[in-house]
Structure formats: C-alpha cells, structure tokens
C-alpha angles and dihedrals in degrees: 000000000000118000122232128227126196115204126185124204090025102151095093149345122029093347093058092045091051090049090052090057096047091048093048089055093051104258120153109244139223107187119196125186140124095248108078093184093057097047093044088055090050092047092053091049094049093046095049098039102038104017094234127146115249130195114197121207114181102192140122104247091202092064114102113272096004098116089053090048090053092048093049094045091055092044091053090050089048091238111156114208110216097172128030119197111192098196104142114111145117142195141219129215126211144069110310092233089059105035123100115269094207092055091048095049089047088051090054089049092053102035098040116009100044092041091052094047093047090051091046091053101045106029098068092059090050091052091047091052090042093228139083140066145239125213117194114194106223123158144235086258089068087079094057141052107245123217109200090019097047099145095043093051090048092052092052091047086056092051092050095047093043092050096048090049092051091049088059092048094054096041109125091043130085090248118106130203118199136186115207109202111186124179122222107332132188100253135111089274097102093051092048090048093050090236097153089116095049120108087211088084090067091066130086112297121202122214116252091235092055091050091048092050092054093042094047095050093045094047094053089049089055097245115169100207123030119184111177116214131037094244091051092050091051093046091052088070093059095089089060092055108041137053114266095244091052090051090052091051091049093052091047090053091049089053102047110355093253114168116261 
C-alpha cells in the first residue's frame, strides 16, 4: 500500500522540490498552497508522469480554522497521512520599528501557529499507528538572533526548539520528527522578504533542489536535525562558542555591514 505525504507551501521553492522527490518515488500526494493554479499544474504533472494519486487543497493555512478543515476533509475522504511536511513560511527584512505589523503577525500565523496546529492534528494518529514522520522546515537562522529580521529569526527558533522537543517525546516509537534547517537558498524567499538591501544575499546560495535532496534523504532515514551544506553545519556551532551579544553583532553586520 502506497504511503501518503502532505506538503504545505508546495507551489515553489523547497516545498515543490520535496514534492517532486516524493512523487517520483511513488508516494500519494496531498498538496496544500494558496495558489490553486500552481498546485493543479503540479498535480497533473505528478499524475501523468508518475501515476500517483494527488489531492489538491488550495487554502491559506494561516486563516482561522483552515488546518482543522484540511484535517477533516482528509478524514472524510479516508486519506491517511503518513508523512507531514510543514514547509509553508516566509520572512520580512527591516528594522522592527519600521516593518509592517500585519505582515509580521501573518508570519507568526504561518511559521508558528499553522505549523503547530497541523502537527497537533496529524501527529497523534501517527503515534497511535506507530509509524509516520513529520518534517518541519526551520532555517539556519533559527540558531541565531536576527537584527533586521527579528521576528523571522524568532519564528524559526521556535520551529527548531519545538521540533527537537517533539522528537524526544516520540522517541521509542517508529514515528520520526525532523527539522530541516537550510541556509540561504535560491527560491522566491528573498523577494517575498524584501531582502534586496541585505548583505546576506552576497553569500553562498544553495539550489532548492540540492537542499531538497539532502532533506528528503535525511528525513526518510529518520534524522532529527538536517543542515544542508558544510559551511552551514560549521556555522551552526558558533552560538556555542561566542557570547550572545557578539553573535547578534555578527548577524547584524552580515545583514547590513553595520560596524561591530
């Protein structure tokens, strides 16, 4: 019997690349994104190319009640979700005193609230069946406080902490919980986050397909923490070595070249 994966934020970037890999390997698909046109196109491609079943859900998971609606719709259709990929998320660049509050509260709703609710809804059934897995897409920035992207960094720190705690809670079962923590990746993220003024964009950028390859393999192996890229893995140790204020100054300098 084929297993089913549910992926949020699947219309582009890492989410779409992860979906490509699951479809290629014959998984049944539940694709969730706001853009119906994009996911219908993906669904048609997966069905015709790989012969997999695809359920399309064109909804904004940050809207009140939507995660519950998704859960109930799949339950009514008797679709069992074996793997949940919480990929949907976005960022925002700029000084906190100047950035838009509505965008930031929406970011919290997507990056934290919806991810938490989706996990709350689908994880218990996995534990009861004693099989399955959840991947939460965090970020390298989850290891660091983030001047000029303070709310985004904080949301990803939540995702990382939440995921590692859940992995401990389900240890002893056959259910896995994984945090994927990519560094800067060639997706539409930077444009959505208004990062054109950030010096971060001058650094090494990984391709979304490369990140997805590493994340996909690690997730199916049951790895808890996946950090694609050697430089990123090394950099993730910096918070253990330096004082917190110095880390914050380093990140600020990486963002806008401010003097430390």
